[in-house]
C-alpha positions as CSV (number, residue, x, y, z in Angstrom):
1,M,28.1,41.5,55.0
2,D,28.4,40.7,58.7
3,S,28.0,37.2,60.2
4,N,24.4,37.8,61.1
5,E,23.5,38.6,57.5
6,N,25.5,35.5,56.4
7,E,23.4,33.5,58.8
8,V,20.2,35.0,57.3
9,N,21.3,34.1,53.8
10,S,22.1,30.6,54.8
11,R,18.9,29.9,56.7
12,M,17.5,28.0,53.7
13,D,20.7,25.9,53.4
14,R,19.9,22.7,51.6
15,R,21.5,20.4,54.3
16,G,19.8,22.2,57.2
17,L,16.3,22.7,55.8
18,A,14.7,19.5,57.0
19,R,16.4,19.6,60.4
20,R,15.1,23.1,61.0
21,V,11.6,22.2,60.0
22,F,11.4,18.9,61.9
23,G,14.2,19.1,64.5
24,A,13.3,20.4,67.9
25,A,9.6,21.0,67.1
26,A,9.1,17.3,66.4
27,F,9.8,16.4,70.1
28,L,7.7,19.0,71.8
29,P,5.1,17.3,74.2
30,L,1.6,17.4,72.9
31,R,-0.3,18.0,76.2
32,P,0.3,21.8,76.5
33,L,-1.3,22.2,73.1
34,F,-4.6,20.9,74.4
35,G,-4.7,22.3,78.0
36,A,-2.7,23.6,80.8
37,T,-0.7,21.2,83.0
38,A,-1.2,23.2,86.2
39,G,-3.2,21.7,89.0
40,A,-6.9,22.5,89.3
41,S,-6.3,24.9,92.1
42,E,-3.9,27.0,90.2
43,S,-4.9,30.0,88.1
44,P,-4.2,29.7,84.4
45,S,-1.2,31.8,83.3
46,S,1.2,32.4,80.4
47,A,5.0,32.4,80.5
48,I,4.8,35.8,78.9
49,P,2.9,38.3,81.1
50,G,0.0,40.0,79.5
51,Y,-0.9,37.4,76.9
52,N,-4.6,38.0,76.0
53,P,-6.3,35.4,73.8
54,T,-9.5,37.5,73.7
55,K,-7.6,40.5,72.2
56,R,-5.8,38.1,69.8
57,M,-9.0,36.6,68.5
58,A,-10.5,40.0,67.9
59,A,-7.5,41.1,65.9
60,C,-7.6,37.8,63.9
61,F,-11.2,38.4,63.1
62,R,-10.5,42.0,62.0
63,Y,-7.7,40.7,59.7
64,R,-9.8,38.0,58.1
65,S,-12.8,40.3,57.7
66,S,-10.7,43.0,56.1
67,M,-9.1,40.5,53.7
68,A,-12.6,39.2,52.7
69,R,-13.8,42.7,52.0
70,N,-10.7,43.5,50.0
71,E,-11.2,40.4,47.8
72,S,-14.9,40.9,47.3
73,I,-14.4,41.6,43.6
74,N,-17.2,41.0,41.1
75,A,-15.5,40.8,37.7
76,G,-18.9,40.3,36.0
77,V,-19.6,37.8,33.2
78,Q,-16.4,37.6,31.1
79,A,-16.7,37.2,27.4
80,D,-15.6,34.0,25.6
81,N,-14.5,33.9,21.9
82,G,-18.1,33.3,20.6
83,D,-17.4,29.9,19.1
84,S,-19.9,28.2,21.3
85,R,-22.7,30.2,19.6
86,K,-21.2,30.6,16.2
87,F,-20.9,26.9,15.5
88,T,-24.2,25.4,16.4
89,D,-22.9,21.8,16.0
90,F,-20.5,22.5,18.9
91,S,-17.5,21.7,16.7
92,G,-15.7,24.8,17.8
93,I,-15.4,24.1,21.5
94,Y,-13.7,21.6,23.8
95,S,-15.5,18.2,23.8
96,K,-12.9,15.5,24.5
97,A,-14.2,12.5,26.5
98,L,-17.8,13.5,25.7
99,L,-19.9,11.3,23.3
100,H,-19.2,12.2,19.7
101,D,-21.4,11.6,16.6
102,S,-18.6,11.9,14.0
103,L,-15.1,13.3,13.3
104,G,-14.9,16.6,15.1
105,V,-18.6,16.8,16.0
106,P,-19.7,16.1,19.6
107,N,-23.1,14.8,20.5
108,K,-25.4,17.7,21.3
109,S,-27.1,15.9,24.2
110,A,-23.6,15.3,25.7
111,V,-22.6,18.9,25.4
112,N,-25.9,20.0,26.9
113,S,-25.4,17.6,29.8
114,L,-22.1,19.3,30.6
115,Y,-23.8,22.7,30.4
116,K,-26.5,21.5,32.8
117,A,-23.9,20.3,35.3
118,F,-22.2,23.7,35.5
119,Q,-25.5,25.6,35.6
120,S,-26.8,23.6,38.5
121,G,-23.5,22.9,40.3
122,A,-25.0,19.6,41.6
123,F,-22.6,16.7,42.0
124,S,-25.3,14.4,40.7
125,D,-25.5,16.4,37.4
126,F,-21.8,16.0,36.9
127,E,-22.2,12.3,37.4
128,D,-24.8,12.3,34.6
129,V,-22.6,14.0,32.0
130,L,-22.7,11.8,28.8
131,V,-19.2,10.7,28.3
132,G,-18.2,8.6,25.3
133,T,-16.8,5.6,27.1
134,P,-18.7,5.1,30.4
135,G,-16.8,3.0,32.9
136,G,-13.6,3.3,30.8
137,G,-10.1,4.2,32.0
138,G,-8.9,7.4,33.5
139,N,-9.0,9.3,30.3
140,S,-12.7,8.4,29.9
141,K,-13.6,10.8,32.7
142,L,-13.6,14.6,32.8
143,N,-10.6,15.9,34.7
144,G,-11.7,17.7,37.9
145,P,-14.4,20.0,36.4
146,Q,-15.8,20.9,39.9
147,G,-12.5,22.6,40.7
148,A,-13.9,25.4,38.6
149,V,-16.5,26.1,41.3
150,A,-14.4,25.6,44.4
151,F,-13.7,28.4,46.8
152,D,-10.5,29.5,48.6
153,L,-9.8,31.4,51.8
154,E,-6.7,33.4,50.6
155,G,-6.4,35.8,47.6
156,M,-9.1,36.8,45.2
157,D,-11.8,34.3,44.2
158,S,-11.0,32.3,41.1
159,H,-14.0,33.8,39.4
160,S,-12.6,37.3,40.0
161,T,-9.4,36.7,38.0
162,V,-9.5,38.2,34.5
163,I,-7.7,37.2,31.2
164,P,-8.9,37.8,27.6
165,A,-11.1,35.4,25.7
166,A,-9.2,32.6,24.0
167,P,-8.5,33.2,20.3
168,S,-11.3,31.8,18.2
169,T,-11.0,28.6,16.2
170,G,-11.1,30.3,12.9
171,S,-8.7,33.1,13.7
172,A,-5.3,33.8,12.1
173,Q,-3.8,33.5,15.6
174,T,-5.1,30.0,16.3
175,A,-3.9,29.0,12.8
176,A,-0.4,30.3,13.6
177,E,-0.3,28.5,16.9
178,A,-1.5,25.3,15.2
179,V,1.1,25.6,12.5
180,E,3.7,25.9,15.3
181,H,2.3,22.7,16.8
182,Y,2.6,20.7,13.6
183,W,6.3,21.8,13.2
184,A,7.0,21.0,16.8
185,A,5.6,17.5,16.3
186,L,7.9,17.0,13.3
187,L,10.9,18.3,15.3
188,R,10.4,16.6,18.6
189,D,13.6,14.5,18.3
190,V,15.9,17.3,17.1
191,P,18.2,18.6,19.9
192,F,17.7,22.3,20.6
193,N,21.4,22.8,20.2
194,E,21.2,21.5,16.6
195,Y,18.4,23.9,15.5
196,P,20.7,26.3,13.7
197,S,22.0,23.6,11.4
198,D,18.8,21.5,10.9
199,A,17.2,21.6,7.5
200,A,13.7,20.9,8.8
201,V,14.0,23.7,11.4
202,A,14.9,26.0,8.5
203,K,11.7,25.0,6.7
204,A,9.7,25.6,9.9
205,V,11.2,29.0,10.4
206,A,10.4,30.0,6.8
207,D,6.9,28.8,7.1
208,M,6.3,30.5,10.4
209,N,7.5,33.8,9.1
210,K,4.9,33.7,6.3
211,L,1.9,33.5,8.7
212,S,-0.3,36.6,8.8
213,F,-0.6,36.7,12.6
214,V,3.1,36.3,13.2
215,K,3.8,39.3,10.9
216,S,1.0,41.4,12.4
217,A,1.1,44.2,14.9
218,G,-1.1,42.1,17.2
219,N,1.6,39.5,17.7
220,N,3.3,40.1,21.0
221,Q,3.7,36.4,21.9
222,I,5.8,34.8,19.1
223,P,9.3,36.3,18.7
224,F,9.5,37.9,15.3
225,P,11.2,37.4,13.0
226,V,11.2,33.7,13.8
227,T,14.7,32.3,13.7
228,A,16.3,29.0,14.5
229,E,17.5,30.5,17.8
230,N,14.1,31.7,19.0
231,L,11.8,29.0,17.5
232,F,9.4,27.6,20.1
233,R,10.7,30.1,22.7
234,G,8.4,32.2,24.9
235,Q,8.2,36.0,25.1
236,F,6.7,38.5,27.5
237,V,8.7,41.5,26.3
238,R,10.7,41.6,23.1
239,G,14.2,40.4,23.7
240,D,13.6,39.3,27.3
241,G,15.3,36.5,29.2
242,N,13.3,33.8,27.4
243,V,15.3,34.3,24.2
244,K,18.7,34.5,25.9
245,G,21.1,31.7,26.6
246,P,20.4,27.9,26.1
247,Y,16.8,26.8,25.3
248,I,16.6,24.9,28.6
249,S,16.6,27.0,31.8
250,Q,19.5,26.6,34.1
251,F,17.0,25.6,36.8
252,L,16.3,22.4,34.8
253,L,20.0,21.6,34.4
254,Q,22.1,22.7,37.4
255,P,22.3,19.9,40.1
256,T,21.2,20.6,43.6
257,Y,20.1,18.9,46.8
258,F,16.8,18.1,48.4
259,G,18.1,17.9,52.0
260,A,20.7,15.1,51.7
261,Q,19.2,13.7,48.5
262,Q,21.1,14.8,45.3
263,L,19.1,15.9,42.3
264,N,21.1,15.7,39.1
265,H,18.4,16.6,36.6
266,Q,18.7,13.5,34.5
267,Y,15.2,12.2,33.7
268,Q,13.4,9.2,32.3
269,T,12.5,10.2,28.7
270,F,10.8,8.7,25.7
271,L,12.6,6.9,22.9
272,A,12.7,8.8,19.6
273,V,10.7,7.9,16.6
274,G,12.9,5.5,14.5
275,K,14.6,4.3,17.7
276,G,11.7,2.4,19.2
277,G,9.5,5.4,20.0
278,N,6.2,6.6,18.6
279,D,3.9,9.4,18.0
280,Y,0.2,8.9,18.5
281,M,-3.4,9.6,17.3
282,T,-2.4,10.0,13.7
283,V,-4.9,7.4,12.4
284,V,-8.5,8.6,12.2
285,N,-10.0,5.6,14.0
286,E,-7.6,5.9,16.9
287,F,-8.1,9.6,17.1
288,Q,-11.9,9.2,17.3
289,L,-11.6,6.4,19.9
290,V,-9.5,8.7,22.1
291,Q,-11.8,11.7,21.6
292,N,-14.6,9.5,23.0
293,G,-12.5,8.8,26.0
294,G,-11.4,5.4,24.8
295,D,-8.0,3.7,25.4
296,S,-6.0,2.9,22.3
297,R,-3.9,0.6,24.5
298,R,-0.8,1.8,22.8
299,Q,2.1,2.1,25.1
300,L,4.9,4.7,25.6
301,A,8.4,3.5,24.8
302,Y,10.8,4.7,27.5
303,D,14.5,5.3,27.1
304,P,16.4,2.9,29.5
305,T,19.0,5.6,30.0
306,N,18.2,8.7,32.0
307,R,19.1,11.9,30.2
308,Y,19.3,15.7,30.6
309,L,16.4,17.4,28.8
310,R,17.7,18.3,25.3
311,N,14.7,18.2,22.9
312,G,11.0,18.6,22.7
313,R,10.2,14.9,23.4
314,D,12.3,15.0,26.6
315,L,10.3,18.0,27.8
316,A,7.1,16.2,27.0
317,A,8.2,13.2,29.0
318,Y,9.1,15.4,32.0
319,T,5.7,17.2,32.0
320,R,3.6,14.1,31.6
321,V,4.3,13.0,35.2
322,D,5.7,16.0,37.1
323,V,4.2,17.2,40.3
324,L,2.8,20.6,39.1
325,Y,5.1,22.8,41.3
326,Q,8.1,20.3,41.1
327,A,10.3,22.5,38.9
328,Y,9.8,25.6,41.0
329,F,10.5,23.8,44.3
330,T,13.7,22.4,42.7
331,A,14.5,26.0,41.6
332,F,14.0,27.1,45.2
333,L,16.5,24.5,46.4
334,L,19.1,25.6,43.9
335,M,18.6,29.3,44.6
336,A,19.2,28.7,48.3
337,E,22.2,26.5,47.5
338,I,24.0,29.0,45.3
339,G,23.3,31.9,47.5
340,V,20.8,34.0,45.6
341,P,20.3,36.9,48.0
342,L,17.0,37.5,49.8
343,N,14.6,40.1,48.5
344,P,16.1,43.4,49.6
345,G,12.8,44.2,51.4
346,N,13.1,41.2,53.7
347,P,13.1,42.8,57.2
348,Y,15.5,40.2,58.7
349,L,18.4,41.4,56.5
350,G,20.9,43.0,58.9
351,S,19.1,41.9,62.1
352,K,21.4,41.4,65.1
353,T,18.9,39.4,67.1
354,Q,16.7,37.3,64.8
355,K,16.7,35.2,61.7
356,A,13.7,34.3,59.5
357,F,12.0,30.9,59.8
358,G,8.2,30.2,59.7
359,T,7.6,33.7,58.4
360,L,9.7,35.0,55.5
361,G,12.2,32.2,55.9
362,G,12.9,28.8,54.3
363,P,9.9,26.8,55.5
364,D,7.7,29.7,54.5
365,A,9.1,29.8,51.0
366,A,9.0,26.1,50.5
367,A,5.4,25.7,51.7
368,T,4.2,28.7,49.8
369,L,5.0,27.1,46.5
370,A,2.5,24.2,47.1
371,E,-0.1,26.7,48.4
372,M,0.3,28.8,45.2
373,A,-0.3,25.7,43.1
374,T,-3.7,24.9,44.6
375,R,-4.9,28.4,44.2
376,A,-3.6,28.7,40.6
377,L,-5.3,25.6,39.5
378,K,-8.7,26.8,40.7
379,A,-8.3,30.0,38.7
380,A,-7.3,28.1,35.6
381,W,-10.2,25.7,36.0
382,F,-12.7,28.5,36.1
383,H,-11.5,29.9,32.8
384,K,-11.1,26.4,31.3
385,W,-14.5,25.0,32.1
386,I,-16.9,28.0,32.6
387,K,-15.6,30.9,30.6
388,D,-13.7,29.6,27.6
389,L,-14.1,25.9,26.8
390,R,-11.3,26.2,24.2
391,M,-10.7,23.1,22.2
392,R,-7.4,21.2,22.4
393,P,-4.8,21.3,19.5
394,E,-5.6,17.7,18.7
395,E,-9.3,18.6,18.3
396,Y,-8.2,21.4,15.9
397,G,-6.2,18.8,14.0
398,G,-9.3,16.8,13.7
399,L,-10.9,19.8,12.0
400,V,-7.9,20.1,9.6
401,Q,-8.3,16.4,8.7
402,A,-12.1,16.8,8.2
403,N,-11.5,19.9,6.0
404,L,-8.8,18.5,3.7
405,T,-10.5,15.1,3.3
406,K,-14.1,16.5,3.0
407,A,-15.4,14.4,5.8
408,Q,-19.1,14.0,6.1
409,P,-20.8,15.4,8.0
410,L,-18.3,18.3,7.7
411,P,-17.9,20.1,11.1
412,Q,-19.0,23.8,10.8
413,A,-15.7,24.9,12.5
414,A,-13.7,22.9,9.9
415,V,-15.1,25.1,7.1
416,A,-14.0,28.2,9.1
417,L,-10.3,27.3,9.5
418,H,-8.0,30.2,8.5
419,P,-6.1,29.7,5.1
420,D,-2.8,30.1,6.9
421,M,-3.3,26.7,8.4
422,L,-4.5,25.0,5.3
423,N,-1.7,26.4,3.2
424,S,1.1,25.6,5.7
425,A,4.1,23.6,4.5
426,S,3.8,21.6,7.6
427,L,0.7,19.7,6.4
428,P,2.2,17.9,3.4
429,A,5.2,17.0,5.6
430,V,2.9,15.5,8.3
431,Q,0.8,13.7,5.7
432,L,3.9,12.2,4.2
433,A,5.2,11.0,7.6
434,Y,2.0,9.8,9.1
435,G,-0.6,9.3,6.4
436,S,-3.1,11.8,7.7
437,Y,-3.4,15.5,8.6
438,L,-4.1,14.9,12.2
439,L,-1.7,16.5,14.7
440,P,0.7,13.9,16.0
441,Q,0.7,13.6,19.8
442,A,3.5,12.7,22.1
443,Y,1.2,10.7,24.5
444,P,-1.1,7.8,23.6
445,E,-4.0,9.5,25.4
446,G,-3.3,12.9,23.9
447,S,-4.3,15.8,26.1
448,P,-5.8,15.4,29.6
449,T,-9.6,15.6,29.6
450,H,-10.0,19.2,30.4
451,P,-10.1,22.3,28.1
452,C,-7.1,24.0,26.7
453,Y,-7.2,27.6,27.9
454,P,-5.4,28.5,30.1
455,T,-2.9,25.8,31.0
456,G,-2.7,24.3,34.5
457,H,1.1,23.9,34.2
458,G,1.4,27.5,33.1
459,T,-0.8,29.0,35.8
460,V,1.1,27.1,38.5
461,A,4.3,28.3,36.9
462,G,3.3,32.0,37.0
463,A,2.2,31.7,40.6
464,C,5.2,29.8,41.9
465,I,7.7,32.0,40.1
466,T,6.1,35.1,41.5
467,A,6.4,33.6,44.9
468,L,10.1,33.0,44.4
469,K,10.5,36.6,43.3
470,F,8.9,37.6,46.6
471,F,11.4,35.7,48.7
472,F,14.6,36.2,46.6
473,D,16.4,39.0,44.8
474,C,15.9,37.8,41.3
475,N,17.5,40.8,39.6
476,Q,20.9,39.2,40.3
477,K,23.1,38.1,37.3
478,L,23.2,34.3,37.3
479,R,26.8,33.6,36.2
480,P,28.6,35.2,39.1
481,L,26.4,33.2,41.5
482,L,27.2,30.0,39.7
483,K,30.9,30.9,39.5
484,A,31.0,31.5,43.3
485,A,29.6,28.0,43.7
486,G,32.3,26.5,41.4
487,R,30.0,26.2,38.4
488,D,29.1,27.9,35.1
489,V,26.2,28.3,32.7
490,V,25.7,24.9,31.0
491,T,23.8,23.3,28.1
492,P,23.1,19.6,27.6
493,S,25.0,17.5,25.0
494,T,23.0,16.4,22.0
495,D,22.7,12.9,23.5
496,G,21.6,14.2,26.9
497,L,24.3,12.3,28.7
498,S,26.4,15.3,29.8
499,L,26.4,19.0,30.4
500,N,28.7,21.3,28.5
501,T,29.7,24.9,29.4
502,Y,27.6,27.3,27.4
503,T,29.8,29.6,25.2
504,G,27.2,31.9,23.7
505,G,27.9,35.6,23.6
506,D,25.0,36.4,25.9
507,T,26.2,34.2,28.8
508,D,26.9,37.2,31.1
509,Q,23.4,38.7,30.3
510,L,21.5,35.9,32.0
511,D,19.8,36.8,35.3
512,V,17.8,34.9,37.8
513,D,14.6,36.6,36.7
514,G,15.0,35.7,33.1
515,E,15.9,32.0,33.8
516,L,12.8,31.7,36.0
517,N,10.6,33.1,33.3
518,K,12.2,30.7,30.9
519,L,11.6,27.9,33.3
520,A,7.9,28.7,33.2
521,Y,7.8,28.5,29.4
522,N,10.0,25.3,29.3
523,I,7.5,23.5,31.5
524,S,4.3,24.9,29.9
525,F,5.6,24.5,26.4
526,G,6.9,21.0,27.3
527,H,3.3,20.1,28.1
528,G,2.0,22.3,25.3
529,I,3.8,22.9,22.1
530,H,6.2,19.9,22.3
531,A,3.6,17.4,23.6
532,G,0.9,18.7,21.3
533,I,-1.7,19.5,23.9
534,H,-1.7,23.3,24.5
535,F,-1.7,26.3,22.2
536,R,0.9,29.0,22.8
537,S,-1.6,31.7,23.9
538,S,-2.9,29.3,26.5
539,T,0.6,29.3,28.0
540,Y,1.1,33.0,27.7
541,W,-2.1,34.0,29.5
542,S,-1.8,31.2,32.0
543,I,1.5,32.4,33.2
544,L,0.1,35.9,33.6
545,L,-3.0,34.5,35.3
546,G,-0.7,32.7,37.8
547,E,1.1,35.9,38.5
548,Q,-2.2,37.6,39.1
549,V,-3.2,34.9,41.6
550,A,0.1,35.0,43.3
551,L,0.2,38.8,43.8
552,S,-3.3,38.7,45.3
553,V,-2.3,35.9,47.7
554,L,0.9,37.6,48.7
555,R,-0.9,40.9,49.4
556,D,-3.3,39.1,51.6
557,R,-0.5,37.2,53.4
558,A,1.6,40.4,53.9
559,K,-1.0,41.7,56.3
560,S,-0.7,38.5,58.3
561,Y,3.0,39.0,59.0
562,N,4.0,40.8,62.2
563,E,7.3,41.9,60.6
564,P,7.0,45.3,58.8
565,M,8.2,44.9,55.2
566,I,8.1,46.4,51.7
567,M,8.9,43.8,49.1
568,D,9.5,44.7,45.4
569,I,8.8,42.2,42.6
570,K,9.7,42.4,38.9
571,K,6.6,41.2,37.0
572,M,6.7,39.2,33.8
573,D,6.2,42.3,31.7
574,G,9.1,44.1,33.4
575,K,7.0,46.4,35.5
576,R,7.2,46.4,39.3
577,A,4.8,45.2,42.0
578,V,5.0,46.1,45.6
579,I,4.0,43.8,48.5
580,T,3.8,45.6,51.8
581,N,2.0,45.7,55.1
582,T,3.1,49.2,56.1
583,D,0.4,51.1,54.2
């Protein structure tokens, strides 16, 4: 590689990034931006002869018009899972923060007021939705429902994105995902490195392997057979990078720099149960209060010592307060630092006269991650609020409690629960530990006040990781890159106070692509399975939705670049996608 290529590869150097973004440009005079400084008697001119703003504006208009035509995609009315019509008491849909009449049964007028708001789209109708605790705290209010009807100017419209209907409340799949939640709640404080030797993990594995959905041909999301090594891990393709190496992605462990600021990946976490920490919403009265948007006034107990993420509760703590694209921006910083090569299609590779910057360079990559997050959220919010209205796992737990205690009135959806859930070995264990069959939550407020399917965290993950694959060559093996930087693959100690060299037999198999995909699952499962607030399929389809959004945005943006390029991306399913402006 010659010196120019080295310069290209170092353009996103961690210590130079801020200087390049804010350096000379910060001191340019403002006047020329608003008008020429020449005297009134002088003819206006440009330093470069032949500059023609009229021609430029015509070309800009053609580009924008062409993109608008390309993205005029009518996906039609997409089917939901039918629960909103099957259960006439509305017990099979999301209803948190709305007024409820009883355990698991929302008030019909409250549900209809939500429907009315989306049918009219009027801000005033959203203001008139019948919430359960008017004027209460933040969790008494619906979380950004009008994001579901917002527009964007880049990529396909949020309502043109397509994912399948959420699994129904009474399905074997939802039962399997709920059983997984109950075991994850019981295992929140067990370090991932101790899973192979933990007796409770062994019980969870045996129970999961009995579930009809897990054993079925329709299961392409839960690794099967379930083992201590792949429990609570994601999967796009059987045996993919999600199930290789340590549970926690290297992008959540390896230190890096944000400019001159060191990031060491030790975080504020929650105390474990038995050591001053708590689980929440396991008492019926508290559960119903929170479902109505009330505040239980129970507080989280924080560990005074920052730790590396080493168990489910730690991941839940991280994802409760993270900026949605935080993990992927940090991954970008690390990838630049350890020298992950640029995407081979980057036109600046080998250039003798230019290096990338605002287009296809470091500032472009960094800013694109935030842009992807906004577009991904709008797509997720459409499916959440308008198409699916899938209930939260905690609401499903309310149905389990109602079914097993014969609550009156008995929610219609509680009667329809699949036997796999009701016969799970997790239920007597939860009842013994907490005194109810409700799903223990990692947060006092349980889930945010928006529906479950798909996840915001997961959709942002899929979009941001796809963007990283656009800018970098993610087919690279990870260990040689780490070794060249004086590092190795690591795993956290069981107390989360140090990092140990990973010695698993698959160390050399880890690649950047697999660790990025694992990162997406770590974050979305941290906010989902480990916190208790998102079903697995909500994560799976959210990541793929984010990828769908990102590919659309990148194809639009490709036409805006002056540089001719053909960029190849490996998708989550292992297939290839091409981003080009040469066709």
